[in-house]
Residue, then its C-alpha position, 0 to 999 in steps of 0.5 A: m620149634n624142632i619137634k625131633y629135638v623136643l622129643s629127644a629132650l623128652v626122652m631124657m626126662c622119662i628113662i634112666l640113661a646112666p650106670l648106678g651111683c650115688t653122688s651128691n647133687g648141687g652141693e647137698s650131702e649124700g642121703p642114706e645108702p639104700i639097703n636090703i635088696i631082696k632076691p630077684v624075680p626069676d629070669m623066666a617071669f616074662p618069657g618072650f614078653n607074652p607071659r599071659s594072654t590079654v584077659v585082664y581088661a575090658g572097655l578099651q577107650q580113647n581119652t585124647y584125640s590129637k591129630s596134628g601133635w601128640d598127648s602123653w604123660p597122663n595123671i588122674s586126679l584122686d577123685g577120678d574125674y580129671m586128667a592132667f597131661t602134656s600136649s603139643s596138639q594146640t600150639g605145637n609146643p609141649d604144655i600142661y593141660i587138664k580136662t575131664v577124663n571122658g571129655t574133649t574140652m582141654s584147659q591149658k595150664t601153662t603157656s611157656t615156649a619151653n617144654d612143660i612135661q610130666p604133670a602130677t596132681s596133688p592129693n587134694g586136687k588143688y595143685i599140679a607139679f610138673a617139670s619145665d626147662r623154661n629157665g635153661n634146664y629142667d626144674i620142678y614147678v607147681t601151679s594151681a590146678w583150677s585158677n590162673g594163680p601163681l607159679w612156684q619154682v620148687t627146685s632151682s639147681k643146675a641139675e636136670e630135675a624131672s618126674p615129680s610125684w606127690s606124697y600121699d599127704g601132699t606135703k612132699l615131692a619125690y623127683s629125679a635129678k641128674n648129678f654132676s657125674g651124669e647119673w640119675e638119682l631119687w630125691t624127696l623134698d619137704l615143701s614146708t621145710q625145703a629139706r631134701t633127702n637123697l635116696g640113691p640111684g633111680m628115675c621116674p619115682k611114684w609115691h605110694p597112695s597111702s604110705n611112705v614107700i616110693t617105686f621107681q626104675r633103675p638100670y640093671n647093668k652098666e650098659g643101660l640096656s636093661c632096667s628093673i622096678y624097685t620100691i624103697d622107703a621114703d627114708g632111703h631104707n628097705l630097698k626091694l627089687i619087684v620086677r627084674g629086667e635083665r634082657w629087657a627094660a621095665i620102666q615107668p612104674a605106677w601104683s594101683p589105687d589100693g597100693k597092692r599092684l604096680a603097672f609098668a611099661v616093657a621095652s624089648k632089648s631091640n627097641w631099647r637099643k634103637w634109642w640107645e644108639k640114637t636111631e629113634p627120636l623117642v622111646k616107645a615101650d612095647d606093652i603095659y604089664v601089671v604085677s602084684i607088689d611081691g612081683s607075682k601074678e604078672l599080667r599083660i594089659t596091652e596087645n597090639s601092633g602099636s607102642n604103649w607106655s607111661p601107665t597111670w591109674g584112676i578110680k571112680n565109683g570103685i571102678e579102676r581104669l589104667y591109662f597110658t600113652s599109645d600110638r595105636d591109631n598112628h597118632m600119640n594119644i592117651w587111652s585107657v582100659r578097665m581093670v578086671k579079674f586081677t586075682t584070677a590070672p591064668e597059670m603059666p603054660 
């Protein structure tokens, strides 16, 4: 398989490509129109991508060790013990794996020759949702996390569907789908009734750990060269702008375990443009940041010469860790840091 082609395909699944819009998908009627956009975060919230020094983490740790392939899209089980992720290191093909967070033994969950990406573990730890193009275009699938049980295809439209995220009670999935106009939209799916709800434009949704609120990314302008982080209620109301990316891209948001903070990746305009002009096969965001849910107390979590993206949280025995993909060792692997002293962030100089 052509790795450059695979990486290019993966990019399409993790960032928004198109201008705003809200067009029905696969014959479904339109969902509620998002409303109530709040006042944007001030432009100078992130001057020069270095609003604060790196003082909010400890214990940088490597969690996967691929040398011949790559590992990405980590997702941590609710109990903090296990990690689901995508890896090409074993077969050269992207498949879903699980392992203990600090272990090295990987258990392969999918074996398709297609691209299986973006795993999400259910709240009870029994299932993994993921995106796969095994039937010609990307759809959402669910498989057992521990047994070699059946594989359920939960979406089957002709649209590209990706980025699944479980509701906090495990009864629904949020995901993104590209409509017939080529625009990415947010959807929710009730797994028992199969009812779908369109929440409007957006990509990379993540469901709040204890309520019906979803965070996601959305392009800030029609050129697509900047991107912002929002939240919205699962019924499509109460849209709120949390992090504004006017001259840069804020992508791939993830909730903290307490639901009071958001981690996200930041891509500079120059890096974003390289992808937009198709001169690089894979978007690599510059660094990981964290903000309070009101958009305040922004903190920089990573600071090195490599690229860092796809953040996600885990908690074990009351200790939070933030996991992310990084190429800091010249190989794409999963790393993590321990979060400390969030509430004592230094003031801006």
